[in-house]
N, C-alpha and C positions, 0 to 999 in steps of 0.2 A: 419486386424487391421488397416493397413495404410489407407484404404478407409474411416475409421471413424476418425482417428487421423489427417490426413492431412488437411481436410477442417476446422477442429477446429483450428489447428495451423495457417493456412493461415489467418483466421479471427483474431485470437489473436495477431499475429505479426503486425497487423495494428493499435493496440491500445497500450497505455502505460502500460496495465496490465502485460505484459510480462517482464517488468523491464530490467535487465541486459541481459536477453536472446535475446532481440531484437538486441543486438550487436553481438551475437554468431550465430544466425540463420538468414537466409534470404529466401525469396521466389523468385524463378526464374520462370518467365512466358515467354513462347515462343510458336511458332507455329510449329507443327510437320512437318518435311520436306516431308514426304510421305502422311500423312493423311490430312494435312492442319488444323488439330484440334488444339485448344488452350489448353495448359497445364500450370499449376501452381504447382510447386514442392517446398515444404519447405526442405531446406538442411542446414547443418552447413556452416558458412562463415569462410573461412580460409584466413588469411593474411600472405603472404610469400613475403619478399622483397618488401613491399609496394604495392603488387598486390593482387587482390581478386581472390580466387579460390573456386570451388566446387570440392571436392574429392569424387569420386563415382565409383562404379562398375555397377550401375543401367543402364538398357537399354536406358533410356531417353538421356543419354550422346551423343548417336549417332546423335542426332539432331543438334549437334554443329560441326560435321565433315565439313570441308571446311568453317567454320565460320557461325554464325547466330546472329541475333539481339535478345536480351532478355530484358524484363523489370525486374529490380531487386529491391525488397523491402528489405531494410536493415536499421535497427535502426529507423524505422518509416518513412523513406524517400524512394521515388521511383525514379529510374533513368533508362534510356535506356542505355544499354551497348552492346558491341560486345563480343560474346562468341566464344572461340576457343578451340576445343577439342585437348588435348595433350595425345597421346597414347604410345609414345616411352618409353619402360620399364625402361631404364636408367634414363631418365628425371623424370618419375613418381616415381621411387625409391628415387631419391634425394628430390623431393617435399614432399613425404610422410614422409621420415626420418626427414627432417628439421622441418616439421610441428609437428611431434610427439615429437621431442626434445624440441620444444618451449613450449609445453603443459606439458610435464612430462607424465609418464606411465599411471596413472589412468585417468587423464583428456583427454589424447589423445585417449584412447580406447573409451571413452564416446562420444567425439566430432567427432571422425573419424569413428565411427561405426565399429570398428575392435576389435578383441580379440588378445592380444599378449601372446605368450607362455612364460612361466617362469617368468612372471611379469617383463619383461624388454622390452625396445624398440628394435625392430628388426634391424638387420644390413642392409646396403644398398643392399647386395646380397639377403637377405631374402625378402626385399621389391620388388626387381626386379623379383624374382621368383613368388611372389604373384601377381605382375602386369601381368605377362605372364599367370599364372595359373587361376587367378580369374577375369581377365579383369579390374583391377584397372586402373583408368584414372583420368584426371583432366580437368576441364573446367575453363580456365582463362577468367575472366570478366574484360574488360577495357572500359573506356569511348570511344565512337565512334570518329574516326578521321575525 
């Protein structure tokens, strides 16, 4: 299904048609570190402490190990950014927890692509366990220095 939805989403995020979603979704375009192939991935945009993050367990995150450059389309504007993969389970737990708390239970589940048990935000320990078990990670995107 993602093979059908992602190209449509990538195109729509370049237009005003998406409205407020252009502020919640971004397209990260980068070159694969092993294949040299160009990828463009639509993901939720998360702002934590005035920094931009992509929170994901998807395999594409590995392309940002040791840092990589990405073109980021957010709110109709494109910018080149430095991407850094964060995998430390304690740091990941803190980022996911703070992000979830800022959204609230229902919105967090939708924007973070997670399902919470008991209709509550998981504890730091539960997020840490999920980071280790499910490979949750974050890609911090910052303007190049």
